[in-house]
N, CA, C and O atoms as a CHARMM CRD file, in Angstrom:
* protein
*
  296
    1    1 UNK  N      3.00900 -19.36400   6.85000 PROA 1      0.00000
    2    1 UNK  CA     2.67500 -18.82400   6.37500 PROA 1      0.00000
    3    1 UNK  C      3.37500 -18.14200   5.19200 PROA 1      0.00000
    4    1 UNK  O      3.02700 -17.08500   4.66500 PROA 1      0.00000
    5    2 UNK  N      4.23200 -18.77800   4.91800 PROA 2      0.00000
    6    2 UNK  CA     5.09200 -18.65900   3.06300 PROA 2      0.00000
    7    2 UNK  C      5.89100 -20.09100   3.75300 PROA 2      0.00000
    8    2 UNK  O      6.33200 -20.46000   4.84200 PROA 2      0.00000
    9    3 UNK  N      5.75700 -20.57500   2.42100 PROA 3      0.00000
   10    3 UNK  CA     6.61900 -21.59200   2.38600 PROA 3      0.00000
   11    3 UNK  C      8.20800 -21.08000   2.07300 PROA 3      0.00000
   12    3 UNK  O      8.72100 -20.07500   2.56600 PROA 3      0.00000
   13    4 UNK  N      8.90900 -22.10000   1.05200 PROA 4      0.00000
   14    4 UNK  CA    10.12500 -21.40400   0.50100 PROA 4      0.00000
   15    4 UNK  C      9.96000 -21.13300  -0.57500 PROA 4      0.00000
   16    4 UNK  O      9.22500 -21.74200  -1.35200 PROA 4      0.00000
   17    5 UNK  N     10.69500 -20.05100  -0.84400 PROA 5      0.00000
   18    5 UNK  CA    10.62300 -19.42800  -2.31800 PROA 5      0.00000
   19    5 UNK  C     11.59900 -20.64600  -3.02100 PROA 5      0.00000
   20    5 UNK  O     12.77700 -20.72500  -2.67100 PROA 5      0.00000
   21    6 UNK  N     11.04300 -21.57700  -4.02000 PROA 6      0.00000
   22    6 UNK  CA    11.44200 -22.26300  -5.34300 PROA 6      0.00000
   23    6 UNK  C     13.05900 -22.07300  -5.93800 PROA 6      0.00000
   24    6 UNK  O     13.01100 -20.86500  -6.17000 PROA 6      0.00000
   25    7 UNK  N     13.63600 -22.24600  -6.10100 PROA 7      0.00000
   26    7 UNK  CA    14.65700 -21.42900  -6.82000 PROA 7      0.00000
   27    7 UNK  C     14.51600 -22.08400  -8.99600 PROA 7      0.00000
   28    7 UNK  O     14.26300 -23.09800  -9.64700 PROA 7      0.00000
   29    8 UNK  N     14.90600 -20.59300  -9.20900 PROA 8      0.00000
   30    8 UNK  CA    13.92400 -20.47100 -10.65400 PROA 8      0.00000
   31    8 UNK  C     14.82700 -20.29200 -11.69700 PROA 8      0.00000
   32    8 UNK  O     14.72200 -19.56100 -12.68200 PROA 8      0.00000
   33    9 UNK  N     16.05400 -21.31600 -11.25100 PROA 9      0.00000
   34    9 UNK  CA    16.20000 -20.97200 -13.06500 PROA 9      0.00000
   35    9 UNK  C     17.27500 -22.50700 -13.30600 PROA 9      0.00000
   36    9 UNK  O     18.03000 -23.03800 -12.49200 PROA 9      0.00000
   37   10 UNK  N     17.09800 -22.73000 -14.12100 PROA 10     0.00000
   38   10 UNK  CA    17.73700 -24.15600 -14.65500 PROA 10     0.00000
   39   10 UNK  C     18.95800 -24.64600 -14.30600 PROA 10     0.00000
   40   10 UNK  O     19.82300 -23.77800 -14.42000 PROA 10     0.00000
   41   11 UNK  N     19.49100 -26.01400 -13.81100 PROA 11     0.00000
   42   11 UNK  CA    18.64200 -26.94800 -13.95700 PROA 11     0.00000
   43   11 UNK  C     17.67300 -27.05500 -13.18000 PROA 11     0.00000
   44   11 UNK  O     16.76900 -27.83500 -13.47900 PROA 11     0.00000
   45   12 UNK  N     17.61000 -26.23800 -11.88700 PROA 12     0.00000
   46   12 UNK  CA    16.75300 -26.59400 -11.18100 PROA 12     0.00000
   47   12 UNK  C     15.32700 -26.70100 -11.26100 PROA 12     0.00000
   48   12 UNK  O     14.69500 -27.59500 -10.69800 PROA 12     0.00000
   49   13 UNK  N     14.70000 -25.59000 -12.11500 PROA 13     0.00000
   50   13 UNK  CA    13.05100 -25.44000 -12.59100 PROA 13     0.00000
   51   13 UNK  C     13.65700 -26.04100 -14.18500 PROA 13     0.00000
   52   13 UNK  O     14.58700 -25.43100 -14.71400 PROA 13     0.00000
   53   14 UNK  N     13.10800 -27.14700 -14.80200 PROA 14     0.00000
   54   14 UNK  CA    12.85000 -27.51100 -16.07400 PROA 14     0.00000
   55   14 UNK  C     12.54900 -26.30100 -16.80900 PROA 14     0.00000
   56   14 UNK  O     11.46400 -25.73800 -16.66500 PROA 14     0.00000
   57   15 UNK  N     13.66400 -25.76400 -17.77600 PROA 15     0.00000
   58   15 UNK  CA    13.05700 -24.88200 -18.67100 PROA 15     0.00000
   59   15 UNK  C     13.08800 -23.62300 -18.30000 PROA 15     0.00000
   60   15 UNK  O     13.87800 -23.50100 -17.36400 PROA 15     0.00000
   61   16 UNK  N     12.44800 -22.33100 -18.68700 PROA 16     0.00000
   62   16 UNK  CA    12.92500 -20.69900 -17.93700 PROA 16     0.00000
   63   16 UNK  C     11.65600 -20.71700 -17.44800 PROA 16     0.00000
   64   16 UNK  O     10.59000 -21.17600 -17.85700 PROA 16     0.00000
   65   17 UNK  N     12.15000 -19.86400 -16.07700 PROA 17     0.00000
   66   17 UNK  CA    10.91100 -19.40500 -15.54300 PROA 17     0.00000
   67   17 UNK  C      9.99800 -18.69900 -16.16500 PROA 17     0.00000
   68   17 UNK  O     10.14100 -17.92300 -17.11100 PROA 17     0.00000
   69   18 UNK  N      8.58200 -19.15400 -15.30600 PROA 18     0.00000
   70   18 UNK  CA     7.94400 -17.97800 -16.61700 PROA 18     0.00000
   71   18 UNK  C      7.66000 -17.06800 -15.33800 PROA 18     0.00000
   72   18 UNK  O      7.83900 -17.21100 -14.12900 PROA 18     0.00000
   73   19 UNK  N      6.88100 -15.58300 -16.55000 PROA 19     0.00000
   74   19 UNK  CA     6.06300 -14.42100 -15.57600 PROA 19     0.00000
   75   19 UNK  C      5.71700 -15.09600 -14.63800 PROA 19     0.00000
   76   19 UNK  O      6.68500 -15.44700 -13.96300 PROA 19     0.00000
   77   20 UNK  N      4.91500 -15.39300 -14.33200 PROA 20     0.00000
   78   20 UNK  CA     4.59100 -16.25400 -12.96700 PROA 20     0.00000
   79   20 UNK  C      5.20700 -17.17600 -12.23200 PROA 20     0.00000
   80   20 UNK  O      5.61000 -17.28700 -11.07400 PROA 20     0.00000
   81   21 UNK  N      5.19800 -17.34400 -12.49200 PROA 21     0.00000
   82   21 UNK  CA     6.56000 -18.45500 -11.71700 PROA 21     0.00000
   83   21 UNK  C      7.77800 -17.54200 -11.12100 PROA 21     0.00000
   84   21 UNK  O      8.55400 -17.89100 -10.23200 PROA 21     0.00000
   85   22 UNK  N      7.76600 -16.01400 -11.97100 PROA 22     0.00000
   86   22 UNK  CA     9.02300 -15.04400 -10.83700 PROA 22     0.00000
   87   22 UNK  C      7.88400 -14.40100 -10.73400 PROA 22     0.00000
   88   22 UNK  O      8.43500 -13.48500 -11.34400 PROA 22     0.00000
   89   23 UNK  N      6.10800 -13.72300 -10.42500 PROA 23     0.00000
   90   23 UNK  CA     5.95900 -13.12900 -10.04700 PROA 23     0.00000
   91   23 UNK  C      5.10900 -14.09400  -8.63200 PROA 23     0.00000
   92   23 UNK  O      4.84900 -13.47100  -7.60300 PROA 23     0.00000
   93   24 UNK  N      4.81600 -15.31200  -8.71600 PROA 24     0.00000
   94   24 UNK  CA     4.63700 -16.21900  -7.69500 PROA 24     0.00000
   95   24 UNK  C      5.66800 -15.74600  -6.32700 PROA 24     0.00000
   96   24 UNK  O      5.33100 -15.23200  -5.26000 PROA 24     0.00000
   97   25 UNK  N      7.20200 -16.18800  -6.88300 PROA 25     0.00000
   98   25 UNK  CA     8.39000 -16.10900  -5.87100 PROA 25     0.00000
   99   25 UNK  C      8.38000 -14.27300  -5.43500 PROA 25     0.00000
  100   25 UNK  O      8.77500 -14.04800  -4.29100 PROA 25     0.00000
  101   26 UNK  N      8.10300 -13.44800  -5.99100 PROA 26     0.00000
  102   26 UNK  CA     8.03700 -12.10700  -5.43500 PROA 26     0.00000
  103   26 UNK  C      7.03100 -11.81400  -4.55100 PROA 26     0.00000
  104   26 UNK  O      7.12900 -11.26900  -3.45200 PROA 26     0.00000
  105   27 UNK  N      5.88800 -12.28900  -5.21800 PROA 27     0.00000
  106   27 UNK  CA     4.55200 -12.50000  -3.90800 PROA 27     0.00000
  107   27 UNK  C      4.84900 -13.03400  -2.86200 PROA 27     0.00000
  108   27 UNK  O      4.26900 -12.56400  -1.88300 PROA 27     0.00000
  109   28 UNK  N      5.55800 -13.87300  -2.67200 PROA 28     0.00000
  110   28 UNK  CA     6.31500 -14.57400  -1.58900 PROA 28     0.00000
  111   28 UNK  C      7.06600 -14.13400  -0.68400 PROA 28     0.00000
  112   28 UNK  O      6.96600 -14.12700   0.54300 PROA 28     0.00000
  113   29 UNK  N      8.02500 -13.67300  -1.57100 PROA 29     0.00000
  114   29 UNK  CA     9.18600 -12.16600  -0.84200 PROA 29     0.00000
  115   29 UNK  C      8.24600 -11.77800  -0.23300 PROA 29     0.00000
  116   29 UNK  O      7.87500 -12.41200   0.75500 PROA 29     0.00000
  117   30 UNK  N      7.71900 -10.85900  -0.56000 PROA 30     0.00000
  118   30 UNK  CA     6.96900  -9.43100   0.01200 PROA 30     0.00000
  119   30 UNK  C      6.05100  -9.93300   1.00600 PROA 30     0.00000
  120   30 UNK  O      5.80500  -9.13600   1.91200 PROA 30     0.00000
  121   31 UNK  N      5.17600 -11.66900   1.08700 PROA 31     0.00000
  122   31 UNK  CA     4.80500 -11.40200   2.00800 PROA 31     0.00000
  123   31 UNK  C      5.58900 -11.74500   3.02800 PROA 31     0.00000
  124   31 UNK  O      5.03300 -11.53700   4.10700 PROA 31     0.00000
  125   32 UNK  N      6.99900 -12.32600   3.13800 PROA 32     0.00000
  126   32 UNK  CA     7.39400 -12.95300   3.99700 PROA 32     0.00000
  127   32 UNK  C      7.75500 -11.28800   5.08100 PROA 32     0.00000
  128   32 UNK  O      7.32900 -10.90600   6.17100 PROA 32     0.00000
  129   33 UNK  N      8.39000 -10.90300   4.41900 PROA 33     0.00000
  130   33 UNK  CA     8.52400  -9.90600   4.97800 PROA 33     0.00000
  131   33 UNK  C      7.97400  -8.71100   6.10100 PROA 33     0.00000
  132   33 UNK  O      8.27800  -8.29200   7.21800 PROA 33     0.00000
  133   34 UNK  N      6.87200  -8.43900   4.93500 PROA 34     0.00000
  134   34 UNK  CA     6.06400  -7.57500   5.50800 PROA 34     0.00000
  135   34 UNK  C      5.34100  -8.13400   6.84300 PROA 34     0.00000
  136   34 UNK  O      5.16900  -7.51300   7.89200 PROA 34     0.00000
  137   35 UNK  N      4.82400  -9.94800   6.43300 PROA 35     0.00000
  138   35 UNK  CA     4.24700 -10.70400   7.43400 PROA 35     0.00000
  139   35 UNK  C      2.82700 -10.13600   7.44900 PROA 35     0.00000
  140   35 UNK  O      2.23000  -9.99500   8.51600 PROA 35     0.00000
  141   36 UNK  N      2.02400  -9.65400   5.71600 PROA 36     0.00000
  142   36 UNK  CA     1.15500  -9.44600   5.68900 PROA 36     0.00000
  143   36 UNK  C      0.55400 -10.68900   4.61900 PROA 36     0.00000
  144   36 UNK  O      1.18700 -10.60800   3.56600 PROA 36     0.00000
  145   37 UNK  N     -0.26500 -11.58200   4.57800 PROA 37     0.00000
  146   37 UNK  CA    -0.65500 -11.92100   3.61900 PROA 37     0.00000
  147   37 UNK  C     -1.21500 -11.82500   2.90000 PROA 37     0.00000
  148   37 UNK  O     -1.29200 -12.78200   2.12900 PROA 37     0.00000
  149   38 UNK  N     -1.89300 -10.78700   2.66800 PROA 38     0.00000
  150   38 UNK  CA    -2.85400  -9.94800   2.24800 PROA 38     0.00000
  151   38 UNK  C     -3.08400  -8.74300   2.91500 PROA 38     0.00000
  152   38 UNK  O     -3.66300  -8.60800   3.99300 PROA 38     0.00000
  153   39 UNK  N     -2.38000  -7.49600   1.89700 PROA 39     0.00000
  154   39 UNK  CA    -2.86800  -5.79700   2.65500 PROA 39     0.00000
  155   39 UNK  C     -3.57000  -5.49300   2.80000 PROA 39     0.00000
  156   39 UNK  O     -4.40900  -6.00800   2.06200 PROA 39     0.00000
  157   40 UNK  N     -3.92900  -4.84500   3.38500 PROA 40     0.00000
  158   40 UNK  CA    -5.20900  -4.09800   4.36700 PROA 40     0.00000
  159   40 UNK  C     -5.40600  -3.11500   3.16100 PROA 40     0.00000
  160   40 UNK  O     -4.27300  -3.08200   2.68000 PROA 40     0.00000
  161   41 UNK  N     -6.16100  -2.32900   2.43000 PROA 41     0.00000
  162   41 UNK  CA    -6.63300  -1.53200   1.60400 PROA 41     0.00000
  163   41 UNK  C     -6.03900  -0.23500   1.37200 PROA 41     0.00000
  164   41 UNK  O     -5.97900   0.49100   0.38000 PROA 41     0.00000
  165   42 UNK  N     -5.54800  -0.12800   2.75100 PROA 42     0.00000
  166   42 UNK  CA    -4.59000   1.33100   2.44400 PROA 42     0.00000
  167   42 UNK  C     -2.62300   0.92000   2.39500 PROA 42     0.00000
  168   42 UNK  O     -1.59000   1.58500   2.32100 PROA 42     0.00000
  169   43 UNK  N     -2.95800  -0.43200   2.48000 PROA 43     0.00000
  170   43 UNK  CA    -1.55400  -0.69300   2.66200 PROA 43     0.00000
  171   43 UNK  C     -1.28600  -1.68500   0.63400 PROA 43     0.00000
  172   43 UNK  O     -0.12900  -1.89600   0.26900 PROA 43     0.00000
  173   44 UNK  N     -2.26500  -2.02900  -0.13100 PROA 44     0.00000
  174   44 UNK  CA    -2.47900  -2.75700  -0.65400 PROA 44     0.00000
  175   44 UNK  C     -1.51600  -1.80100  -2.16800 PROA 44     0.00000
  176   44 UNK  O     -0.87400  -2.54400  -2.91000 PROA 44     0.00000
  177   45 UNK  N     -1.49700  -0.22600  -2.49900 PROA 45     0.00000
  178   45 UNK  CA    -0.58200   0.40300  -3.55800 PROA 45     0.00000
  179   45 UNK  C      1.05600  -0.69800  -3.65600 PROA 45     0.00000
  180   45 UNK  O      1.63100  -1.48700  -4.40700 PROA 45     0.00000
  181   46 UNK  N      1.23300   0.18300  -1.88700 PROA 46     0.00000
  182   46 UNK  CA     2.72300   0.17800  -1.90900 PROA 46     0.00000
  183   46 UNK  C      3.15700  -1.46100  -1.57200 PROA 46     0.00000
  184   46 UNK  O      4.32100  -1.85800  -1.51000 PROA 46     0.00000
  185   47 UNK  N      1.72100  -2.45300  -1.33500 PROA 47     0.00000
  186   47 UNK  CA     2.76400  -3.85200  -1.43700 PROA 47     0.00000
  187   47 UNK  C      2.50300  -4.28600  -2.87400 PROA 47     0.00000
  188   47 UNK  O      3.41500  -4.91300  -3.41200 PROA 47     0.00000
  189   48 UNK  N      0.95300  -3.95500  -3.86200 PROA 48     0.00000
  190   48 UNK  CA     1.49200  -3.81000  -5.54500 PROA 48     0.00000
  191   48 UNK  C      2.68600  -3.71600  -5.61400 PROA 48     0.00000
  192   48 UNK  O      3.29600  -4.54900  -6.28600 PROA 48     0.00000
  193   49 UNK  N      3.29600  -2.80700  -5.02600 PROA 49     0.00000
  194   49 UNK  CA     4.90600  -2.04700  -5.65200 PROA 49     0.00000
  195   49 UNK  C      5.42200  -2.61300  -5.21800 PROA 49     0.00000
  196   49 UNK  O      5.93600  -3.26300  -6.12900 PROA 49     0.00000
  197   50 UNK  N      5.65300  -2.84400  -4.65000 PROA 50     0.00000
  198   50 UNK  CA     6.95100  -4.01700  -4.05100 PROA 50     0.00000
  199   50 UNK  C      6.91800  -5.57900  -4.36200 PROA 50     0.00000
  200   50 UNK  O      7.68600  -6.51200  -4.12200 PROA 50     0.00000
  201   51 UNK  N      5.54700  -5.43700  -5.07500 PROA 51     0.00000
  202   51 UNK  CA     5.69500  -7.04500  -5.66700 PROA 51     0.00000
  203   51 UNK  C      6.60000  -6.71500  -7.14300 PROA 51     0.00000
  204   51 UNK  O      7.65900  -7.18700  -7.55800 PROA 51     0.00000
  205   52 UNK  N      5.98100  -6.03900  -7.51500 PROA 52     0.00000
  206   52 UNK  CA     6.39600  -5.56000  -8.86300 PROA 52     0.00000
  207   52 UNK  C      8.14200  -5.27400  -9.36300 PROA 52     0.00000
  208   52 UNK  O      8.83300  -5.34300 -10.37900 PROA 52     0.00000
  209   53 UNK  N      8.29200  -4.86900  -7.69700 PROA 53     0.00000
  210   53 UNK  CA     9.65800  -4.20200  -8.01300 PROA 53     0.00000
  211   53 UNK  C     10.38000  -5.51000  -8.11900 PROA 53     0.00000
  212   53 UNK  O     11.15300  -5.98000  -8.95300 PROA 53     0.00000
  213   54 UNK  N      9.87400  -5.93600  -7.00200 PROA 54     0.00000
  214   54 UNK  CA    10.93100  -7.62300  -7.08300 PROA 54     0.00000
  215   54 UNK  C     11.03800  -8.62600  -7.92900 PROA 54     0.00000
  216   54 UNK  O     11.94800  -9.42200  -8.16300 PROA 54     0.00000
  217   55 UNK  N      9.54000  -8.41200  -8.53200 PROA 55     0.00000
  218   55 UNK  CA     9.42600  -9.63300  -9.66600 PROA 55     0.00000
  219   55 UNK  C     10.74200  -8.84300 -10.88500 PROA 55     0.00000
  220   55 UNK  O     11.52900  -9.60100 -11.45200 PROA 55     0.00000
  221   56 UNK  N     10.79300  -7.56400 -11.09600 PROA 56     0.00000
  222   56 UNK  CA    11.28600  -6.89900 -12.27900 PROA 56     0.00000
  223   56 UNK  C     12.86100  -7.34400 -11.75700 PROA 56     0.00000
  224   56 UNK  O     13.79300  -7.70600 -12.47400 PROA 56     0.00000
  225   57 UNK  N     12.84700  -7.23700 -10.69800 PROA 57     0.00000
  226   57 UNK  CA    14.93300  -7.81700  -9.80900 PROA 57     0.00000
  227   57 UNK  C     15.08900  -9.09000 -10.30300 PROA 57     0.00000
  228   57 UNK  O     16.02000  -9.38200 -11.05500 PROA 57     0.00000
  229   58 UNK  N     14.30300  -9.82300  -9.96200 PROA 58     0.00000
  230   58 UNK  CA    14.36000 -11.48500 -10.30700 PROA 58     0.00000
  231   58 UNK  C     14.69600 -11.75100 -11.56100 PROA 58     0.00000
  232   58 UNK  O     15.60200 -12.57000 -11.71300 PROA 58     0.00000
  233   59 UNK  N     14.18200 -11.25100 -12.55400 PROA 59     0.00000
  234   59 UNK  CA    13.59200 -11.49000 -13.90100 PROA 59     0.00000
  235   59 UNK  C     14.89200 -11.16000 -14.30000 PROA 59     0.00000
  236   59 UNK  O     15.61700 -12.00500 -14.82500 PROA 59     0.00000
  237   60 UNK  N     15.38700  -9.58600 -14.02600 PROA 60     0.00000
  238   60 UNK  CA    16.60800  -9.05800 -14.68900 PROA 60     0.00000
  239   60 UNK  C     17.76300  -9.80300 -13.81200 PROA 60     0.00000
  240   60 UNK  O     18.90100  -9.62000 -14.24500 PROA 60     0.00000
  241   61 UNK  N     17.63800 -10.69400 -12.53200 PROA 61     0.00000
  242   61 UNK  CA    19.06900 -11.36800 -11.38900 PROA 61     0.00000
  243   61 UNK  C     19.08900 -12.77800 -12.94900 PROA 61     0.00000
  244   61 UNK  O     20.14800 -12.95200 -13.55300 PROA 61     0.00000
  245   62 UNK  N     17.72300 -13.64300 -13.36900 PROA 62     0.00000
  246   62 UNK  CA    17.65600 -14.49500 -13.86600 PROA 62     0.00000
  247   62 UNK  C     18.47900 -14.01200 -15.44700 PROA 62     0.00000
  248   62 UNK  O     19.52700 -14.33000 -16.00900 PROA 62     0.00000
  249   63 UNK  N     17.30700 -13.06300 -15.74500 PROA 63     0.00000
  250   63 UNK  CA    18.07000 -12.88900 -17.78500 PROA 63     0.00000
  251   63 UNK  C     20.03000 -12.87700 -17.47700 PROA 63     0.00000
  252   63 UNK  O     20.72900 -13.15200 -18.45300 PROA 63     0.00000
  253   64 UNK  N     20.72500 -12.55400 -16.13200 PROA 64     0.00000
  254   64 UNK  CA    21.40600 -12.39400 -16.34900 PROA 64     0.00000
  255   64 UNK  C     22.92900 -13.31600 -15.60800 PROA 64     0.00000
  256   64 UNK  O     24.14900 -13.33100 -15.44300 PROA 64     0.00000
  257   65 UNK  N     21.95700 -13.81000 -15.44200 PROA 65     0.00000
  258   65 UNK  CA    22.79100 -15.24700 -14.82700 PROA 65     0.00000
  259   65 UNK  C     23.48800 -16.07600 -15.63400 PROA 65     0.00000
  260   65 UNK  O     22.74900 -16.56300 -16.48900 PROA 65     0.00000
  261   66 UNK  N     24.68300 -16.45700 -15.71600 PROA 66     0.00000
  262   66 UNK  CA    25.10900 -17.71400 -16.82000 PROA 66     0.00000
  263   66 UNK  C     25.89300 -18.90900 -15.66300 PROA 66     0.00000
  264   66 UNK  O     26.92600 -18.84200 -14.99700 PROA 66     0.00000
  265   67 UNK  N     24.83900 -19.97300 -15.82100 PROA 67     0.00000
  266   67 UNK  CA    24.72800 -21.13700 -15.58700 PROA 67     0.00000
  267   67 UNK  C     25.84900 -22.38700 -16.11000 PROA 67     0.00000
  268   67 UNK  O     25.58200 -23.16300 -17.02600 PROA 67     0.00000
  269   68 UNK  N     26.96900 -22.40000 -15.43500 PROA 68     0.00000
  270   68 UNK  CA    27.43300 -22.44000 -16.54200 PROA 68     0.00000
  271   68 UNK  C     27.50100 -24.39200 -16.49000 PROA 68     0.00000
  272   68 UNK  O     26.84000 -24.92600 -15.59900 PROA 68     0.00000
  273   69 UNK  N     28.19100 -25.17200 -17.32600 PROA 69     0.00000
  274   69 UNK  CA    27.45700 -26.72600 -17.24800 PROA 69     0.00000
  275   69 UNK  C     26.13300 -26.69300 -17.80100 PROA 69     0.00000
  276   69 UNK  O     25.80600 -27.76800 -18.30600 PROA 69     0.00000
  277   70 UNK  N     25.46500 -25.98400 -17.84500 PROA 70     0.00000
  278   70 UNK  CA    23.97900 -26.75100 -18.25100 PROA 70     0.00000
  279   70 UNK  C     23.74000 -27.11600 -19.76000 PROA 70     0.00000
  280   70 UNK  O     23.53700 -26.00400 -20.24600 PROA 70     0.00000
  281   71 UNK  N     23.69400 -27.55600 -20.25600 PROA 71     0.00000
  282   71 UNK  CA    22.92200 -28.98300 -21.84500 PROA 71     0.00000
  283   71 UNK  C     21.25300 -28.25300 -22.16900 PROA 71     0.00000
  284   71 UNK  O     20.28400 -27.83900 -21.53200 PROA 71     0.00000
  285   72 UNK  N     21.62500 -28.39900 -23.33500 PROA 72     0.00000
  286   72 UNK  CA    20.77300 -27.87000 -23.84100 PROA 72     0.00000
  287   72 UNK  C     20.22700 -26.72600 -24.68500 PROA 72     0.00000
  288   72 UNK  O     19.19500 -27.12900 -25.22100 PROA 72     0.00000
  289   73 UNK  N     20.37000 -26.04600 -24.86900 PROA 73     0.00000
  290   73 UNK  CA    19.03500 -24.61300 -25.36600 PROA 73     0.00000
  291   73 UNK  C     19.53700 -23.70400 -24.49200 PROA 73     0.00000
  292   73 UNK  O     19.71100 -24.17900 -23.37000 PROA 73     0.00000
  293   74 UNK  N     19.93100 -22.16700 -24.65900 PROA 74     0.00000
  294   74 UNK  CA    19.65600 -21.29700 -23.66300 PROA 74     0.00000
  295   74 UNK  C     21.45500 -20.65700 -23.38100 PROA 74     0.00000
  296   74 UNK  O     21.68000 -19.80700 -22.52000 PROA 74     0.00000
């Protein structure tokens, strides 16, 4: 149902994670935790709210991480 969520921070991911990368990881997480690939209509709102919350938390985490020994800009 759900493949492993990839690491989104440099240097594992070349460059910075995009909003699409972050949302895809959040969607995978919510799918795995909920056990639903796609929610039924009566669960869609709470499912999407969870994806949004996980995406925001992920962006905040990535924005606050200090990656030591990283070469290049950033």
